[in-house]
Each structure stands twice: as C-alpha cells, then as structure tokens.
C-alpha positions in Angstrom: 85.8 19.8 -61.7 85.1 22.2 -58.9 83.5 24.5 -61.3 81.0 22.0 -62.6 80.2 20.9 -59.1 79.4 24.5 -58.1 77.3 25.0 -61.2 75.4 21.8 -60.5 75.0 22.8 -56.8 73.8 26.2 -57.9 71.1 24.7 -60.2 69.8 22.3 -57.6 69.6 25.1 -54.9 67.8 27.4 -57.2 65.2 24.7 -57.9 64.7 24.0 -54.3 64.4 27.6 -53.5 61.5 28.0 -56.1 59.7 24.9 -54.9 58.4 26.6 -51.7 55.1 25.4 -50.2 52.3 27.9 -50.3 49.6 27.5 -47.6 45.8 27.7 -48.7 44.1 30.6 -47.1 41.8 29.3 -44.3 38.9 31.3 -43.2 37.7 31.4 -39.6 34.3 30.0 -38.9 31.5 32.3 -39.9 29.2 33.6 -37.1 26.4 35.8 -38.0 24.9 38.1 -35.2 21.5 39.0 -36.6 20.6 41.3 -33.7 23.8 43.3 -34.0 23.9 43.1 -37.7 27.4 41.6 -38.4 29.3 38.5 -39.5 32.5 38.0 -37.3 32.2 41.7 -36.4 32.4 42.7 -40.1 29.4 45.2 -40.7 27.6 45.9 -43.9 29.4 49.2 -44.2 32.8 47.5 -43.9 35.3 48.1 -46.9 36.4 45.3 -49.2 39.9 45.3 -47.8 38.5 44.7 -44.1 36.4 41.8 -45.4 39.3 40.3 -47.2 41.6 40.6 -44.1 39.2 38.9 -41.8 38.2 36.2 -44.4 41.2 35.5 -46.6 39.5 32.6 -48.4 37.6 34.7 -50.9 36.1 32.9 -53.8 35.2 35.9 -55.9 35.7 39.7 -55.6 34.1 42.3 -57.7 35.5 45.8 -57.6 33.1 48.4 -56.5 34.0 50.7 -59.3 33.5 48.2 -62.1 30.5 46.2 -61.2 27.1 47.5 -60.1 27.1 45.0 -57.3 30.6 45.1 -56.0 31.7 43.1 -53.1 33.5 40.0 -51.6 31.8 36.6 -52.2 32.1 33.2 -50.6 30.0 31.1 -52.9 31.0 27.8 -51.3 30.0 29.1 -47.9 26.9 30.9 -49.2 28.0 34.3 -47.7 28.0 37.5 -49.9 29.3 40.9 -48.7 27.9 43.5 -51.1 30.2 46.3 -49.8 29.0 48.8 -52.5 25.5 48.6 -51.4 26.1 48.0 -47.7 24.5 44.7 -47.1 25.3 41.1 -46.2 23.5 38.1 -47.7 23.4 34.6 -46.1 21.9 31.9 -48.1 20.3 28.5 -47.3 23.6 26.5 -47.9 25.2 28.5 -45.0 27.0 26.1 -42.6 28.1 28.6 -40.0 26.5 29.8 -36.8 23.6 32.2 -36.8 22.5 33.9 -33.6 19.6 33.6 -33.2 19.3 30.6 -35.2 16.8 31.8 -37.9 17.6 29.7 -40.8 14.5 27.3 -41.4 12.3 29.1 -38.8 8.7 29.5 -39.7 7.6 33.1 -40.4 4.8 32.6 -37.9 7.3 32.4 -35.1 9.1 35.6 -35.6 6.9 38.2 -33.9 8.2 37.6 -30.4 11.9 38.1 -31.5 11.5 40.7 -34.2 8.1 42.4 -33.8 6.0 43.5 -36.9 7.7 43.8 -40.2 8.1 47.2 -41.7 7.5 45.9 -45.3 5.9 42.7 -46.1 5.4 40.5 -49.3 4.4 36.9 -50.0 8.1 35.7 -50.2 9.9 38.1 -47.9 9.7 40.5 -45.0 11.7 43.5 -44.0 12.3 44.4 -40.3 13.6 47.7 -39.0 16.5 47.0 -36.8 18.9 49.3 -34.8 21.5 48.9 -37.4 19.2 49.3 -40.5 17.1 46.5 -42.1 16.9 42.8 -41.8 15.3 41.2 -44.8 14.1 37.6 -44.5 13.2 35.4 -47.5 10.8 32.4 -47.2 10.5 29.2 -49.2 7.1 27.8 -50.2 6.7 26.2 -46.8 6.9 29.5 -45.2 10.4 28.9 -43.7 13.4 31.3 -43.8 15.8 30.3 -46.5 17.9 33.5 -46.9 18.5 36.7 -44.9 20.0 40.1 -45.7 21.5 42.4 -43.2 21.8 46.0 -44.4 23.0 49.3 -42.7 20.3 51.2 -44.7 16.6 51.8 -44.0 14.0 50.1 -46.1 13.5 53.4 -48.0 17.2 53.5 -49.0 17.9 49.8 -49.5 19.1 48.8 -53.0 19.6 45.0 -53.4 21.4 43.2 -56.3 19.5 40.6 -58.2 
C-alpha cells in the first residue's frame, strides 16, 4: 500500500513540476531620440543580441546571414531594427514616444529643426545628421508617416523594400 501511495505521489508531483507558469516577455516603452539617432539607447549599428536583450518581446527575427534584410522586428509596435543594414524604421502605427515629436508634422515645418534636406523627393527627404542620415517619408497631405534612422551617410545608405 505504501508503494502505491509513493507511486501516486510521484506522478502527481511530476505533473505539478511540469506545469510551471511562464511569463510573457514584456518590452519597455519605446522612446525614439531622433536627434541622437537611437531607440532606448539602441543605435542602428547595434547587434541583434543587443536589440533582443533590451526588447525581449520580438515578433520576428531574421538572421543577418540568411536574409538580405536581417534584423529584429516588432510588427505590432511598428518598429523595425534592420541590424544588417544599420538602420531603424519607425512606422505610422508607432505608439511610443518620439523626441522631437515628428510623426504627423508637416514637411513645411521642418527647416528650423533639421535644416535643408541633403536629398529630396516628392514622398521623402533625407537629412544629414551627426550620427548619419534621417529619412522622413510623407503621406499625400505632406505629413510625416514614417522615419528611418541610419548610421550611414546618404551615399552609403541601403534600405530594404
């Protein structure tokens, strides 16, 4: 009888041990510093491991050696770290903090803050910054709807489609 009780107790304790709760990875709030060129002190030149350590809630990771646009992506937060090509992309669905608050700003109001763009097109402008390049994209109303922070100059910049 003691043997059956021990076997039964062993089975129950094994099941309880396997039923451990696992916490969902929680990311800190995303804060973009446009003038310094980083997101939570993660710079475009940062490695995949550094991005994942700072933001453990990754929605997708593409190995730099496999894909031509490797990096760490947070699709639900609209933040993409293209670590292979050394740039960070912030989309219009981004809900974090941007300093200065550029999302939705008219392209006509940028001269005082950023000066003249180095390159210009109808849908985007590229500004030379101390860290590299800031590319701003505009919607049909001429308001910023996406930004890219790169450690590279406009001549060396290679963006993913």
